[in-house]
Every structure is written in C-alpha cells, then in structure tokens.
C-alpha positions as CSV (number, residue, x, y, z in Angstrom):
1,X,27.5,8.1,89.0
2,X,26.4,9.8,92.2
3,X,23.7,12.5,91.8
4,X,23.5,15.1,94.5
5,X,20.3,16.9,95.5
6,X,21.7,20.1,94.0
7,X,21.8,18.3,90.6
8,X,18.0,18.0,90.6
9,X,16.2,19.3,87.5
10,X,12.7,20.6,86.8
11,X,12.0,17.2,85.3
12,X,13.2,15.4,88.4
13,X,11.0,17.5,90.7
14,X,8.0,17.1,88.3
15,X,8.4,13.3,88.1
16,X,8.7,12.9,91.9
17,X,5.7,15.2,92.7
18,X,3.5,13.6,90.1
19,X,4.5,10.0,91.0
20,X,3.9,10.9,94.7
21,X,0.2,11.4,94.0
22,X,-0.1,8.5,91.6
23,X,1.4,5.9,94.0
24,X,-1.4,6.7,96.5
25,X,-3.8,5.1,94.1
26,X,-2.0,2.5,92.0
27,X,1.3,1.1,90.9
28,X,3.1,2.9,88.1
29,X,6.3,2.9,86.1
30,X,8.3,5.6,84.4
31,X,9.6,4.4,81.0
32,X,11.4,5.5,77.9
33,X,13.6,8.6,77.5
34,X,13.5,10.0,81.0
35,X,15.0,6.7,82.3
36,X,18.3,7.5,80.4
37,X,18.0,11.2,81.2
38,X,17.6,10.5,85.0
39,X,20.8,8.5,84.8
40,X,22.7,11.5,83.5
41,X,22.4,11.2,79.7
42,X,22.4,14.7,78.2
43,X,19.5,15.1,75.8
44,X,16.4,17.2,75.7
45,X,12.8,16.1,76.4
46,X,9.7,17.9,77.5
47,X,7.8,14.9,78.7
48,X,8.0,11.9,80.9
49,X,6.2,8.7,80.0
50,X,4.2,6.8,82.8
51,X,2.3,3.6,82.6
52,X,-0.1,2.9,85.4
53,X,-1.7,-0.4,86.2
54,X,-5.2,-0.9,84.8
55,X,-7.6,0.7,87.4
56,X,-11.3,1.2,87.5
57,X,-12.9,4.4,86.3
58,X,-13.9,5.4,89.8
59,X,-10.4,4.9,91.1
60,X,-9.0,6.9,88.2
61,X,-11.4,9.8,88.9
62,X,-10.1,9.9,92.5
63,X,-6.6,9.9,91.2
64,X,-7.3,12.6,88.7
65,X,-9.1,14.8,91.3
66,X,-6.1,14.4,93.6
67,X,-3.7,15.4,90.9
68,X,-5.8,18.5,90.4
69,X,-5.8,19.3,94.1
70,X,-2.0,18.9,94.0
71,X,-1.6,21.5,91.2
72,X,-1.7,19.5,88.0
73,X,-4.1,19.7,85.1
74,X,-4.9,17.4,82.2
75,X,-4.8,18.8,78.6
76,X,-7.6,16.6,77.5
77,X,-10.2,17.5,80.1
78,X,-10.7,18.8,83.6
79,X,-13.2,16.0,84.2
80,X,-11.6,12.7,85.3
81,X,-14.5,10.6,84.0
82,X,-14.1,12.2,80.5
83,X,-10.4,11.5,80.6
84,X,-10.9,7.9,81.5
85,X,-13.9,7.2,79.1
86,X,-12.7,9.1,76.0
87,X,-9.0,8.5,76.2
88,X,-7.5,6.0,78.7
89,X,-10.2,3.3,78.3
90,X,-9.7,3.5,74.5
91,X,-5.9,3.0,74.8
92,X,-5.0,6.7,74.2
93,X,-2.5,8.4,76.5
94,X,-3.3,11.7,78.2
95,X,-1.0,14.6,79.2
96,X,-0.7,16.4,82.6
97,X,1.2,19.5,83.4
98,X,1.5,21.8,86.4
99,X,-1.4,24.3,86.3
100,X,-0.4,27.3,84.1
101,X,2.5,25.6,82.5
102,X,2.9,23.9,79.1
103,X,6.0,21.9,80.0
104,X,7.1,19.5,81.4
105,X,4.3,17.1,80.6
106,X,3.5,13.7,82.1
107,X,2.2,11.4,79.4
108,X,0.1,8.9,81.2
109,X,-1.5,5.7,79.9
110,X,-3.1,2.5,81.3
111,X,-1.3,-0.8,81.1
112,X,-2.6,-2.4,77.9
113,X,-1.3,-5.9,77.8
114,X,0.8,-8.6,79.5
115,X,4.0,-6.8,78.6
116,X,2.9,-3.6,80.4
117,X,1.8,-5.7,83.4
118,X,5.2,-7.4,83.4
119,X,6.9,-4.0,83.4
120,X,4.9,-3.0,86.4
121,X,5.6,-6.3,88.2
122,X,9.3,-6.0,87.7
123,X,9.6,-2.2,88.4
124,X,12.6,-0.9,90.2
125,X,13.8,2.2,92.1
126,X,17.1,3.0,90.5
127,X,19.4,4.3,93.1
128,X,21.8,5.8,90.6
129,X,19.2,8.4,89.6
130,X,18.8,9.8,93.1
131,X,15.0,9.8,92.5
132,X,12.3,8.3,94.6
133,X,10.2,7.0,91.7
134,X,9.5,3.6,90.1
135,X,11.1,2.8,86.7
136,X,10.6,-0.1,84.4
137,X,13.8,-2.3,84.6
138,X,16.9,-1.4,82.7
139,X,16.5,-4.6,80.7
140,X,13.0,-3.6,79.8
141,X,14.0,-0.1,78.7
142,X,16.9,-1.5,76.6
143,X,14.7,-4.1,74.9
144,X,11.9,-1.7,74.1
145,X,14.3,0.9,72.7
146,X,16.2,-1.7,70.6
147,X,13.4,-3.9,69.5
148,X,10.2,-1.7,69.4
149,X,11.0,2.0,69.2
150,X,14.3,1.9,67.2
151,X,14.7,5.7,66.6
152,X,18.2,7.1,66.6
153,X,17.5,8.7,69.9
154,X,16.2,5.5,71.4
155,X,19.1,3.5,70.2
156,X,21.5,6.1,71.8
157,X,19.5,5.8,75.0
158,X,19.9,2.0,75.0
159,X,23.6,2.3,74.3
160,X,23.9,4.7,77.2
161,X,22.0,2.4,79.6
162,X,24.1,-0.5,78.5
163,X,27.3,1.5,79.5
164,X,25.9,2.6,82.9
165,X,24.7,-0.9,83.8
166,X,27.3,-2.9,81.9
167,X,28.1,-5.1,84.9
168,X,24.5,-5.6,86.0
169,X,22.2,-6.1,83.0
170,X,21.1,-9.6,82.0
171,X,21.3,-10.2,78.2
172,X,19.1,-13.3,78.8
173,X,16.4,-11.0,80.2
174,X,16.8,-8.5,77.4
175,X,16.4,-11.2,74.8
176,X,13.4,-12.7,76.5
177,X,11.7,-9.3,76.6
178,X,12.6,-8.7,72.9
179,X,10.9,-12.1,72.1
180,X,7.8,-11.0,74.1
181,X,7.7,-7.7,72.3
182,X,7.7,-9.5,68.9
183,X,5.1,-11.9,70.1
184,X,2.8,-9.4,71.8
185,X,3.2,-6.1,69.9
186,X,4.0,-7.3,66.4
187,X,1.5,-10.1,65.9
C-alpha cells in the first residue's frame, strides 16, 4: 500500500503537527484506532490516542505552552500546571484540539506502567502510512486490541493489521505482549 501526499487527511495533518511539537520535549507513541486508519482501514474516528513518556511537571508545562503557541488548546484547562496536576499525574488522559475546533482531538496520557514504557521503547515509524510520526509496534497494537480492548471495532482493526503485515509480524512477540497485558493490566 503506497500512500501519496494527496491522500493526506485532516487526521494525518493533525497527527503530524501535534507530534512535531511533542517530540521536541519527549518520546511519544500513537496507539489504537488511528494506527489501522493510517494504514488505509476505512472507519471513522474523531480522536487520536497518544502516550508520552512520563515527564516532570515543569517539562510538561513547557510542552503544553508550546502546543498553545502552535495553535492547540486543551479541553481540560488552559493552564499546563492544572492539566498535569489534576489529570495526567492522576492517570487521566486529556484532550487537545486546534484552537476553535472540536475535532479532531488528540487524547494524551502519560505512560503509566512497564507496558507503556515498553511500547515507547519499541516504537516505530511505519513507512506504509506515509506519516512522519512514531507508532507503537504492529505487534503491540494487535495484542492490545485482541487481549485488552476486545471491542468489535478493535478486533476488526487487529484483523486488518494482521493482513497488512502478514509477512512481517511476529506471533511470538504478540503472545509475549498478551502475557504481559494479562500480568500487568489484569492482576
């Protein structure tokens, strides 16, 4: 599958613009439904999910302020310190949009455990998407969708990614991640 620049969507541009700011401050990954959509799966979404490495409050405030300068705003608060203290530090995600818009949204959260840290450590730029952003690995996305999320939409996303990457995915890695999900998220 070869995506051309003319195939770019509003979500693609939003993801690249937002990620371009974030990567100046920390490592991040894009996860969940947008991974399949970026590979050409046709389904609707109004948000993109991003996990960033766990950073200090001061560093996050600088990141937040840079996002604001670049034309983004946070639904929860205009104050970076409030966003960090009342949401991110408590394990709650926050949502950013372009100023004056309601969609698309970037749902942002801090890495919360060794599984999120592993996702960030094994992140990849997926050339098939044509996007210059970091994604969690295909194996990680498949494992999370099949073992943790399990909605009909997630299972369809996992099947789609299995088809796109049929000659490249490691079932051993998927099964290892599924075991980690059971150990870390279900215990």
